[in-house]
A tleap script that builds the chain and sets N, CA, C and O, in Angstrom:
source leaprc.protein.ff14SB
mol = sequence {
  NMET ALA LEU ASN GLU TYR LYS PRO GLN LYS
  LEU TYR TYR SER ILE LYS GLU VAL ALA GLU
  MET PHE GLY LEU ASN GLU SER THR LEU ARG
  TYR TRP GLU THR GLU PHE PRO PHE LEU LYS
  PRO LYS THR SER GLY PRO ALA LYS ILE ARG
  GLN TYR GLN GLU LYS ASP ILE GLU GLN LEU
  ARG THR ILE HIE ASN LEU VAL LYS VAL ARG
  GLY PHE LYS LEU ALA ALA ALA LYS LYS MET
  ILE ASN ALA ASN ARG LYS GLY VAL ASP MET
  LYS THR GLU VAL LEU SER ARG LEU ILE ALA
  VAL ARG ASP ASP LEU GLN ALA LEU ARG LYS
  GLN LEU ASP TYR CVAL
}
set mol.1.N position { -35.089 5.592 18.796 }
set mol.1.CA position { -34.934 5.151 17.368 }
set mol.1.C position { -33.341 5.047 16.971 }
set mol.1.O position { -32.558 5.961 17.228 }
set mol.2.N position { -33.056 4.160 16.493 }
set mol.2.CA position { -32.005 3.850 15.998 }
set mol.2.C position { -30.886 4.447 15.263 }
set mol.2.O position { -31.306 5.102 14.308 }
set mol.3.N position { -29.852 4.451 15.350 }
set mol.3.CA position { -28.894 5.170 14.847 }
set mol.3.C position { -28.453 4.509 13.357 }
set mol.3.O position { -27.902 3.418 13.214 }
set mol.4.N position { -28.802 5.363 12.380 }
set mol.4.CA position { -28.368 4.936 10.942 }
set mol.4.C position { -26.808 4.697 10.889 }
set mol.4.O position { -26.266 5.800 10.960 }
set mol.5.N position { -25.922 3.731 10.797 }
set mol.5.CA position { -24.462 3.885 10.631 }
set mol.5.C position { -24.091 3.967 9.252 }
set mol.5.O position { -22.965 4.304 8.885 }
set mol.6.N position { -25.243 3.593 8.314 }
set mol.6.CA position { -24.761 3.907 7.260 }
set mol.6.C position { -24.880 5.410 6.097 }
set mol.6.O position { -24.668 5.519 4.890 }
set mol.7.N position { -25.305 6.375 7.132 }
set mol.7.CA position { -25.778 7.521 6.850 }
set mol.7.C position { -24.862 8.439 6.599 }
set mol.7.O position { -24.198 8.651 7.614 }
set mol.8.N position { -24.515 9.116 5.641 }
set mol.8.CA position { -23.156 9.817 5.194 }
set mol.8.C position { -22.575 10.946 6.426 }
set mol.8.O position { -23.480 11.517 7.035 }
set mol.9.N position { -21.372 11.246 6.765 }
set mol.9.CA position { -20.886 11.846 7.425 }
set mol.9.C position { -21.412 13.182 6.922 }
set mol.9.O position { -22.215 13.895 7.523 }
set mol.10.N position { -20.854 13.425 5.738 }
set mol.10.CA position { -21.113 15.053 4.963 }
set mol.10.C position { -21.900 14.481 3.974 }
set mol.10.O position { -22.273 13.324 3.781 }
set mol.11.N position { -22.122 15.802 3.235 }
set mol.11.CA position { -22.699 16.006 2.264 }
set mol.11.C position { -21.925 15.905 0.817 }
set mol.11.O position { -22.262 15.531 -0.306 }
set mol.12.N position { -20.964 16.316 1.282 }
set mol.12.CA position { -19.858 17.049 -0.019 }
set mol.12.C position { -18.536 16.529 0.558 }
set mol.12.O position { -18.218 16.720 1.732 }
set mol.13.N position { -17.818 15.893 -0.287 }
set mol.13.CA position { -16.289 15.465 -0.082 }
set mol.13.C position { -15.104 16.066 -0.968 }
set mol.13.O position { -15.157 15.756 -2.158 }
set mol.14.N position { -14.030 16.889 -0.564 }
set mol.14.CA position { -13.076 17.501 -1.203 }
set mol.14.C position { -12.359 15.860 -2.046 }
set mol.14.O position { -12.495 14.669 -1.765 }
set mol.15.N position { -11.652 16.540 -3.062 }
set mol.15.CA position { -11.151 15.629 -3.965 }
set mol.15.C position { -10.019 14.884 -3.111 }
set mol.15.O position { -9.917 13.657 -3.126 }
set mol.16.N position { -9.152 15.742 -2.344 }
set mol.16.CA position { -7.984 15.256 -1.331 }
set mol.16.C position { -8.823 13.927 -0.079 }
set mol.16.O position { -8.442 12.775 0.131 }
set mol.17.N position { -9.653 14.439 0.350 }
set mol.17.CA position { -10.611 13.483 1.248 }
set mol.17.C position { -10.812 12.140 0.433 }
set mol.17.O position { -10.539 11.060 0.956 }
set mol.18.N position { -11.398 12.251 -1.130 }
set mol.18.CA position { -11.740 11.073 -1.380 }
set mol.18.C position { -10.611 10.301 -2.016 }
set mol.18.O position { -10.684 9.114 -2.332 }
set mol.19.N position { -9.515 11.116 -2.183 }
set mol.19.CA position { -8.248 10.208 -2.631 }
set mol.19.C position { -7.804 9.700 -1.598 }
set mol.19.O position { -7.212 8.651 -1.855 }
set mol.20.N position { -7.816 10.028 -0.246 }
set mol.20.CA position { -7.213 9.046 0.834 }
set mol.20.C position { -8.290 8.230 1.075 }
set mol.20.O position { -7.934 7.115 1.457 }
set mol.21.N position { -9.600 8.394 0.982 }
set mol.21.CA position { -10.127 7.056 1.264 }
set mol.21.C position { -9.588 5.671 0.403 }
set mol.21.O position { -9.547 4.484 0.727 }
set mol.22.N position { -9.332 6.147 -0.417 }
set mol.22.CA position { -9.297 4.850 -1.502 }
set mol.22.C position { -7.601 4.675 -1.887 }
set mol.22.O position { -7.127 3.979 -2.785 }
set mol.23.N position { -6.793 5.634 -0.798 }
set mol.23.CA position { -5.224 5.321 -1.260 }
set mol.23.C position { -4.960 5.881 -2.535 }
set mol.23.O position { -3.948 5.359 -3.003 }
set mol.24.N position { -5.573 6.931 -3.466 }
set mol.24.CA position { -5.094 7.000 -4.423 }
set mol.24.C position { -4.378 8.557 -4.676 }
set mol.24.O position { -4.535 9.404 -3.797 }
set mol.25.N position { -3.747 8.822 -5.665 }
set mol.25.CA position { -3.465 10.251 -5.837 }
set mol.25.C position { -4.457 11.382 -6.454 }
set mol.25.O position { -5.078 10.909 -7.406 }
set mol.26.N position { -4.660 12.216 -6.290 }
set mol.26.CA position { -5.681 12.959 -7.016 }
set mol.26.C position { -5.663 13.083 -8.360 }
set mol.26.O position { -6.662 13.324 -9.037 }
set mol.27.N position { -4.505 12.919 -8.800 }
set mol.27.CA position { -4.656 13.286 -10.460 }
set mol.27.C position { -4.925 11.588 -10.785 }
set mol.27.O position { -5.049 11.336 -11.983 }
set mol.28.N position { -5.010 10.594 -9.981 }
set mol.28.CA position { -5.803 9.331 -10.564 }
set mol.28.C position { -7.166 9.559 -10.616 }
set mol.28.O position { -7.895 9.220 -11.549 }
set mol.29.N position { -7.552 10.213 -9.471 }
set mol.29.CA position { -9.338 10.397 -9.492 }
set mol.29.C position { -9.646 11.393 -10.898 }
set mol.29.O position { -10.586 11.055 -11.617 }
set mol.30.N position { -8.739 12.766 -11.307 }
set mol.30.CA position { -8.922 13.267 -12.398 }
set mol.30.C position { -8.937 12.505 -13.569 }
set mol.30.O position { -9.624 13.014 -14.454 }
set mol.31.N position { -8.318 11.291 -13.899 }
set mol.31.CA position { -7.988 11.092 -14.920 }
set mol.31.C position { -9.201 10.089 -15.133 }
set mol.31.O position { -9.845 9.972 -16.175 }
set mol.32.N position { -9.427 9.256 -13.727 }
set mol.32.CA position { -10.475 8.289 -13.811 }
set mol.32.C position { -11.985 9.092 -14.184 }
set mol.32.O position { -12.916 8.484 -14.712 }
set mol.33.N position { -12.055 10.626 -13.796 }
set mol.33.CA position { -13.341 11.329 -14.249 }
set mol.33.C position { -13.254 11.395 -15.702 }
set mol.33.O position { -14.355 11.371 -16.252 }
set mol.34.N position { -12.026 11.488 -16.638 }
set mol.34.CA position { -11.991 11.563 -17.863 }
set mol.34.C position { -12.298 10.225 -18.572 }
set mol.34.O position { -12.901 10.183 -19.644 }
set mol.35.N position { -11.886 9.218 -17.964 }
set mol.35.CA position { -12.096 7.808 -18.726 }
set mol.35.C position { -13.628 7.408 -18.335 }
set mol.35.O position { -14.178 6.550 -19.025 }
set mol.36.N position { -14.241 7.923 -17.392 }
set mol.36.CA position { -15.527 7.146 -16.698 }
set mol.36.C position { -16.339 8.289 -16.763 }
set mol.36.O position { -16.264 9.114 -15.852 }
set mol.37.N position { -17.391 8.522 -18.061 }
set mol.37.CA position { -18.165 9.776 -18.250 }
set mol.37.C position { -19.179 9.801 -17.161 }
set mol.37.O position { -19.658 10.851 -16.733 }
set mol.38.N position { -19.485 8.647 -16.734 }
set mol.38.CA position { -20.351 9.100 -15.517 }
set mol.38.C position { -20.300 9.329 -13.991 }
set mol.38.O position { -21.137 9.431 -13.094 }
set mol.39.N position { -18.705 9.373 -14.101 }
set mol.39.CA position { -18.152 9.849 -12.912 }
set mol.39.C position { -17.939 11.582 -12.981 }
set mol.39.O position { -16.947 12.193 -13.379 }
set mol.40.N position { -19.217 12.121 -12.453 }
set mol.40.CA position { -18.846 13.495 -12.624 }
set mol.40.C position { -19.315 14.465 -11.388 }
set mol.40.O position { -20.496 14.778 -11.238 }
set mol.41.N position { -18.369 14.863 -10.607 }
set mol.41.CA position { -18.596 15.330 -9.127 }
set mol.41.C position { -18.943 16.691 -9.588 }
set mol.41.O position { -18.773 17.173 -10.707 }
set mol.42.N position { -19.476 17.245 -8.497 }
set mol.42.CA position { -19.908 18.790 -8.483 }
set mol.42.C position { -18.686 19.545 -8.492 }
set mol.42.O position { -17.659 19.375 -7.835 }
set mol.43.N position { -18.996 20.457 -9.401 }
set mol.43.CA position { -17.911 21.439 -9.226 }
set mol.43.C position { -18.678 23.056 -8.616 }
set mol.43.O position { -19.846 23.415 -8.761 }
set mol.44.N position { -17.658 23.713 -7.994 }
set mol.44.CA position { -18.447 25.181 -7.324 }
set mol.44.C position { -17.514 26.133 -7.752 }
set mol.44.O position { -16.372 25.727 -7.969 }
set mol.45.N position { -17.768 27.314 -7.916 }
set mol.45.CA position { -16.751 28.440 -7.882 }
set mol.45.C position { -16.336 28.659 -9.198 }
set mol.45.O position { -16.752 27.876 -10.051 }
set mol.46.N position { -15.339 29.890 -9.643 }
set mol.46.CA position { -14.462 29.823 -10.628 }
set mol.46.C position { -13.338 28.969 -10.728 }
set mol.46.O position { -12.829 28.742 -11.825 }
set mol.47.N position { -12.821 28.378 -9.470 }
set mol.47.CA position { -12.038 27.479 -9.362 }
set mol.47.C position { -12.242 26.334 -9.799 }
set mol.47.O position { -11.219 25.666 -9.951 }
set mol.48.N position { -13.506 25.697 -10.145 }
set mol.48.CA position { -13.922 24.536 -10.360 }
set mol.48.C position { -13.485 23.311 -9.388 }
set mol.48.O position { -13.145 22.188 -9.759 }
set mol.49.N position { -13.585 23.849 -7.902 }
set mol.49.CA position { -13.302 23.149 -7.078 }
set mol.49.C position { -14.263 21.386 -7.223 }
set mol.49.O position { -15.483 21.490 -7.357 }
set mol.50.N position { -13.837 20.342 -7.198 }
set mol.50.CA position { -14.696 19.067 -7.227 }
set mol.50.C position { -15.149 18.985 -5.644 }
set mol.50.O position { -14.461 19.210 -4.648 }
set mol.51.N position { -16.387 18.632 -5.728 }
set mol.51.CA position { -17.337 18.184 -4.462 }
set mol.51.C position { -17.956 16.722 -4.610 }
set mol.51.O position { -19.061 16.494 -5.100 }
set mol.52.N position { -17.320 16.036 -4.250 }
set mol.52.CA position { -17.881 14.482 -4.309 }
set mol.52.C position { -19.093 14.298 -3.490 }
set mol.52.O position { -19.198 14.882 -2.411 }
set mol.53.N position { -19.904 13.611 -3.889 }
set mol.53.CA position { -21.209 13.374 -2.845 }
set mol.53.C position { -20.834 11.635 -2.772 }
set mol.53.O position { -19.894 10.986 -3.231 }
set mol.54.N position { -22.003 11.267 -1.997 }
set mol.54.CA position { -21.889 9.865 -1.587 }
set mol.54.C position { -22.036 8.755 -3.110 }
set mol.54.O position { -21.551 7.628 -3.208 }
set mol.55.N position { -22.668 9.334 -3.936 }
set mol.55.CA position { -23.329 8.574 -5.218 }
set mol.55.C position { -22.191 8.563 -5.980 }
set mol.55.O position { -22.108 7.599 -6.741 }
set mol.56.N position { -21.041 9.568 -6.005 }
set mol.56.CA position { -19.572 9.906 -6.718 }
set mol.56.C position { -18.839 8.841 -5.843 }
set mol.56.O position { -18.074 8.081 -6.437 }
set mol.57.N position { -18.976 8.719 -4.630 }
set mol.57.CA position { -17.986 7.825 -4.170 }
set mol.57.C position { -17.937 6.384 -4.145 }
set mol.57.O position { -16.955 5.651 -4.029 }
set mol.58.N position { -19.378 6.047 -4.296 }
set mol.58.CA position { -19.870 4.473 -4.479 }
set mol.58.C position { -19.460 4.377 -6.114 }
set mol.58.O position { -18.805 3.404 -6.487 }
set mol.59.N position { -19.858 5.392 -7.053 }
set mol.59.CA position { -18.943 5.067 -8.233 }
set mol.59.C position { -17.450 4.551 -8.185 }
set mol.59.O position { -16.993 3.472 -8.562 }
set mol.60.N position { -16.875 5.554 -7.655 }
set mol.60.CA position { -15.482 5.352 -7.288 }
set mol.60.C position { -15.065 4.072 -6.722 }
set mol.60.O position { -14.062 3.513 -7.166 }
set mol.61.N position { -15.703 3.604 -5.846 }
set mol.61.CA position { -15.678 2.324 -5.300 }
set mol.61.C position { -15.565 1.355 -6.059 }
set mol.61.O position { -14.698 0.484 -6.122 }
set mol.62.N position { -16.702 1.576 -6.786 }
set mol.62.CA position { -17.079 0.288 -8.102 }
set mol.62.C position { -15.448 0.264 -9.057 }
set mol.62.O position { -14.614 -0.642 -9.055 }
set mol.63.N position { -15.414 1.234 -9.608 }
set mol.63.CA position { -14.046 1.727 -10.326 }
set mol.63.C position { -12.862 1.509 -9.813 }
set mol.63.O position { -11.993 1.324 -10.665 }
set mol.64.N position { -12.498 1.461 -8.657 }
set mol.64.CA position { -11.668 1.072 -7.587 }
set mol.64.C position { -11.422 -0.338 -7.601 }
set mol.64.O position { -10.325 -0.778 -7.946 }
set mol.65.N position { -12.534 -1.202 -7.187 }
set mol.65.CA position { -12.571 -2.273 -6.999 }
set mol.65.C position { -12.171 -2.922 -8.383 }
set mol.65.O position { -11.409 -3.887 -8.321 }
set mol.66.N position { -12.586 -2.515 -9.581 }
set mol.66.CA position { -12.217 -3.578 -10.655 }
set mol.66.C position { -10.944 -3.110 -11.063 }
set mol.66.O position { -10.462 -4.014 -11.745 }
set mol.67.N position { -10.182 -2.196 -10.997 }
set mol.67.CA position { -9.071 -1.187 -11.334 }
set mol.67.C position { -7.993 -1.980 -10.409 }
set mol.67.O position { -7.201 -2.794 -10.884 }
set mol.68.N position { -8.063 -1.616 -8.928 }
set mol.68.CA position { -7.130 -1.530 -7.906 }
set mol.68.C position { -6.982 -2.926 -7.605 }
set mol.68.O position { -5.933 -3.565 -7.670 }
set mol.69.N position { -8.289 -3.413 -7.217 }
set mol.69.CA position { -8.510 -4.688 -6.273 }
set mol.69.C position { -8.112 -5.933 -7.235 }
set mol.69.O position { -7.231 -6.782 -7.094 }
set mol.70.N position { -9.059 -5.746 -8.248 }
set mol.70.CA position { -9.039 -7.097 -9.237 }
set mol.70.C position { -8.098 -6.685 -10.097 }
set mol.70.O position { -7.569 -7.749 -10.417 }
set mol.71.N position { -7.529 -5.807 -10.695 }
set mol.71.CA position { -6.434 -5.597 -11.534 }
set mol.71.C position { -6.990 -5.747 -12.976 }
set mol.71.O position { -6.475 -6.625 -13.668 }
set mol.72.N position { -7.973 -4.996 -13.501 }
set mol.72.CA position { -8.789 -4.953 -14.752 }
set mol.72.C position { -8.087 -3.740 -15.161 }
set mol.72.O position { -7.730 -2.806 -14.443 }
set mol.73.N position { -7.918 -3.915 -16.615 }
set mol.73.CA position { -7.537 -2.628 -17.118 }
set mol.73.C position { -8.433 -1.509 -17.278 }
set mol.73.O position { -9.602 -1.874 -17.396 }
set mol.74.N position { -8.243 -0.179 -17.322 }
set mol.74.CA position { -9.482 0.551 -17.662 }
set mol.74.C position { -10.380 0.104 -18.776 }
set mol.74.O position { -11.601 -0.015 -18.677 }
set mol.75.N position { -9.698 -0.118 -19.787 }
set mol.75.CA position { -10.636 -0.286 -20.907 }
set mol.75.C position { -11.821 -1.578 -20.404 }
set mol.75.O position { -13.050 -1.623 -20.452 }
set mol.76.N position { -10.860 -2.463 -19.961 }
set mol.76.CA position { -11.876 -3.904 -19.491 }
set mol.76.C position { -13.053 -3.548 -18.293 }
set mol.76.O position { -14.139 -4.118 -18.193 }
set mol.77.N position { -12.502 -2.377 -17.354 }
set mol.77.CA position { -13.252 -1.868 -16.454 }
set mol.77.C position { -14.564 -1.432 -17.160 }
set mol.77.O position { -15.708 -1.855 -16.995 }
set mol.78.N position { -14.070 -0.432 -18.024 }
set mol.78.CA position { -15.406 0.094 -18.809 }
set mol.78.C position { -16.242 -0.664 -19.307 }
set mol.78.O position { -17.439 -0.550 -19.044 }
set mol.79.N position { -15.683 -1.734 -20.261 }
set mol.79.CA position { -16.658 -2.490 -20.746 }
set mol.79.C position { -17.399 -3.461 -19.781 }
set mol.79.O position { -18.412 -3.987 -20.240 }
set mol.80.N position { -17.100 -3.715 -18.738 }
set mol.80.CA position { -18.045 -4.688 -17.613 }
set mol.80.C position { -18.885 -3.867 -17.160 }
set mol.80.O position { -20.078 -4.167 -17.114 }
set mol.81.N position { -18.379 -2.562 -16.701 }
set mol.81.CA position { -19.609 -1.491 -16.132 }
set mol.81.C position { -20.370 -1.289 -16.917 }
set mol.81.O position { -21.489 -1.186 -16.414 }
set mol.82.N position { -20.353 -1.130 -18.301 }
set mol.82.CA position { -21.201 -0.944 -19.660 }
set mol.82.C position { -22.209 -1.989 -19.580 }
set mol.82.O position { -23.429 -1.836 -19.626 }
set mol.83.N position { -21.346 -3.411 -19.414 }
set mol.83.CA position { -22.136 -4.483 -19.928 }
set mol.83.C position { -23.312 -4.788 -18.845 }
set mol.83.O position { -24.448 -5.088 -19.211 }
set mol.84.N position { -22.907 -4.675 -17.375 }
set mol.84.CA position { -23.571 -5.251 -16.393 }
set mol.84.C position { -23.468 -4.360 -15.004 }
set mol.84.O position { -22.964 -4.833 -13.985 }
set mol.85.N position { -23.965 -3.110 -15.070 }
set mol.85.CA position { -23.486 -1.829 -14.231 }
set mol.85.C position { -24.042 -2.548 -12.818 }
set mol.85.O position { -23.431 -2.423 -11.757 }
set mol.86.N position { -25.333 -3.350 -12.954 }
set mol.86.CA position { -26.011 -3.616 -11.254 }
set mol.86.C position { -25.220 -4.915 -11.140 }
set mol.86.O position { -25.080 -5.233 -9.959 }
set mol.87.N position { -24.766 -5.603 -11.839 }
set mol.87.CA position { -24.022 -7.145 -11.009 }
set mol.87.C position { -22.352 -6.636 -10.492 }
set mol.87.O position { -21.581 -7.148 -9.681 }
set mol.88.N position { -22.229 -5.437 -11.345 }
set mol.88.CA position { -20.702 -5.116 -10.544 }
set mol.88.C position { -21.002 -4.516 -9.535 }
set mol.88.O position { -20.513 -4.812 -8.445 }
set mol.89.N position { -21.951 -3.462 -9.717 }
set mol.89.CA position { -22.468 -2.511 -8.030 }
set mol.89.C position { -22.525 -3.842 -7.297 }
set mol.89.O position { -21.595 -3.925 -6.495 }
set mol.90.N position { -23.197 -4.749 -7.308 }
set mol.90.CA position { -23.448 -5.735 -6.235 }
set mol.90.C position { -22.241 -6.599 -6.246 }
set mol.90.O position { -22.130 -6.945 -5.070 }
set mol.91.N position { -21.499 -7.013 -6.766 }
set mol.91.CA position { -20.138 -7.713 -6.542 }
set mol.91.C position { -19.261 -6.521 -5.718 }
set mol.91.O position { -18.660 -6.922 -4.721 }
set mol.92.N position { -19.164 -5.344 -5.996 }
set mol.92.CA position { -18.546 -4.106 -5.283 }
set mol.92.C position { -18.776 -4.137 -3.729 }
set mol.92.O position { -17.966 -3.984 -2.815 }
set mol.93.N position { -20.406 -4.431 -3.704 }
set mol.93.CA position { -20.868 -4.473 -1.997 }
set mol.93.C position { -20.591 -5.342 -1.395 }
set mol.93.O position { -20.293 -5.129 -0.220 }
set mol.94.N position { -20.562 -6.636 -1.880 }
set mol.94.CA position { -20.549 -7.688 -1.261 }
set mol.94.C position { -19.066 -7.535 -1.011 }
set mol.94.O position { -18.777 -7.649 0.180 }
set mol.95.N position { -18.072 -7.309 -1.809 }
set mol.95.CA position { -16.703 -7.285 -1.461 }
set mol.95.C position { -16.427 -6.192 -0.418 }
set mol.95.O position { -15.628 -6.491 0.469 }
set mol.96.N position { -16.845 -5.259 -0.404 }
set mol.96.CA position { -16.701 -4.091 0.365 }
set mol.96.C position { -17.045 -4.676 1.871 }
set mol.96.O position { -16.304 -4.402 2.814 }
set mol.97.N position { -18.307 -5.561 2.044 }
set mol.97.CA position { -18.943 -6.185 3.120 }
set mol.97.C position { -17.778 -7.327 3.759 }
set mol.97.O position { -17.422 -7.457 4.930 }
set mol.98.N position { -17.385 -8.002 2.675 }
set mol.98.CA position { -16.298 -9.031 3.408 }
set mol.98.C position { -15.306 -8.145 3.773 }
set mol.98.O position { -15.200 -8.175 4.999 }
set mol.99.N position { -14.697 -7.537 3.379 }
set mol.99.CA position { -13.590 -6.765 3.619 }
set mol.99.C position { -13.946 -6.213 5.304 }
set mol.99.O position { -13.311 -6.738 6.219 }
set mol.100.N position { -14.662 -5.476 5.515 }
set mol.100.CA position { -15.373 -5.508 6.810 }
set mol.100.C position { -15.371 -6.494 7.774 }
set mol.100.O position { -14.794 -6.332 8.849 }
set mol.101.N position { -16.016 -7.583 7.460 }
set mol.101.CA position { -15.849 -8.544 8.288 }
set mol.101.C position { -14.632 -9.005 8.597 }
set mol.101.O position { -14.291 -8.920 9.777 }
set mol.102.N position { -13.908 -9.465 7.831 }
set mol.102.CA position { -12.464 -9.446 7.620 }
set mol.102.C position { -11.921 -8.709 8.815 }
set mol.102.O position { -11.640 -9.213 9.902 }
set mol.103.N position { -11.820 -7.540 8.490 }
set mol.103.CA position { -10.941 -6.514 9.328 }
set mol.103.C position { -11.862 -6.817 10.810 }
set mol.103.O position { -11.235 -7.236 11.784 }
set mol.104.N position { -12.904 -6.654 10.887 }
set mol.104.CA position { -13.564 -7.116 12.169 }
set mol.104.C position { -13.154 -8.459 12.882 }
set mol.104.O position { -13.127 -8.585 14.106 }
set mol.105.N position { -12.956 -9.078 12.317 }
set mol.105.CA position { -12.347 -10.694 12.672 }
set mol.105.C position { -10.988 -10.577 13.263 }
set mol.105.O position { -10.564 -11.145 14.270 }
set mol.106.N position { -10.282 -9.621 12.351 }
set mol.106.CA position { -8.902 -9.785 12.566 }
set mol.106.C position { -8.463 -9.005 13.882 }
set mol.106.O position { -7.496 -9.221 14.613 }
set mol.107.N position { -9.528 -7.963 13.977 }
set mol.107.CA position { -9.202 -7.151 15.201 }
set mol.107.C position { -9.966 -7.931 16.415 }
set mol.107.O position { -9.463 -7.536 17.467 }
set mol.108.N position { -10.810 -8.720 16.620 }
set mol.108.CA position { -11.333 -9.754 17.412 }
set mol.108.C position { -9.937 -10.614 17.791 }
set mol.108.O position { -9.610 -10.602 18.977 }
set mol.109.N position { -9.182 -11.287 16.935 }
set mol.109.CA position { -8.323 -11.873 16.977 }
set mol.109.C position { -7.314 -11.265 17.731 }
set mol.109.O position { -6.850 -11.875 18.695 }
set mol.110.N position { -6.915 -10.174 17.438 }
set mol.110.CA position { -6.109 -9.283 18.028 }
set mol.110.C position { -5.905 -9.210 19.645 }
set mol.110.O position { -4.967 -9.386 20.421 }
set mol.111.N position { -7.694 -8.750 19.767 }
set mol.111.CA position { -7.805 -8.853 21.304 }
set mol.111.C position { -7.693 -10.051 21.898 }
set mol.111.O position { -7.229 -10.136 23.035 }
set mol.112.N position { -8.032 -10.937 21.325 }
set mol.112.CA position { -8.497 -12.790 21.926 }
set mol.112.C position { -6.630 -13.167 22.165 }
set mol.112.O position { -6.264 -14.076 22.909 }
set mol.113.N position { -5.628 -12.263 21.370 }
set mol.113.CA position { -3.995 -12.986 21.581 }
set mol.113.C position { -3.655 -12.058 22.923 }
set mol.113.O position { -2.800 -12.498 23.691 }
set mol.114.N position { -4.226 -10.931 23.196 }
set mol.114.CA position { -3.924 -10.041 24.279 }
set mol.114.C position { -4.264 -10.885 25.411 }
set mol.114.O position { -3.479 -11.003 26.351 }
set mol.115.N position { -5.662 -11.625 25.372 }
set mol.115.CA position { -5.873 -12.102 26.788 }
set mol.115.C position { -4.979 -13.270 27.273 }
set mol.115.O position { -5.100 -13.706 28.418 }
savepdb mol mol.pdb
quit
């Protein structure tokens, strides 16, 4: 049986882990939660500790792509997501795959340069 490489490693991620994934501050994530109503991580306990699931991370990936990678303002990103959510998600996924391919090719090039 083949190993599913896309299976999430964990069920829940802390805000610190998610912030590190995207190279953001925790306060930026909290702010995005107020700006994008669909982004609601699970909270637990009296301290309301945020627990991000894989679906939350995918939503963050879309927001990050629009705001940090493509340079949209928050209002424009919200408008774009509301107008065409499926199209934006597909573009984000394609961009993520292309970045992964680029990184793999760069690693291969470095290996070839050492030979």
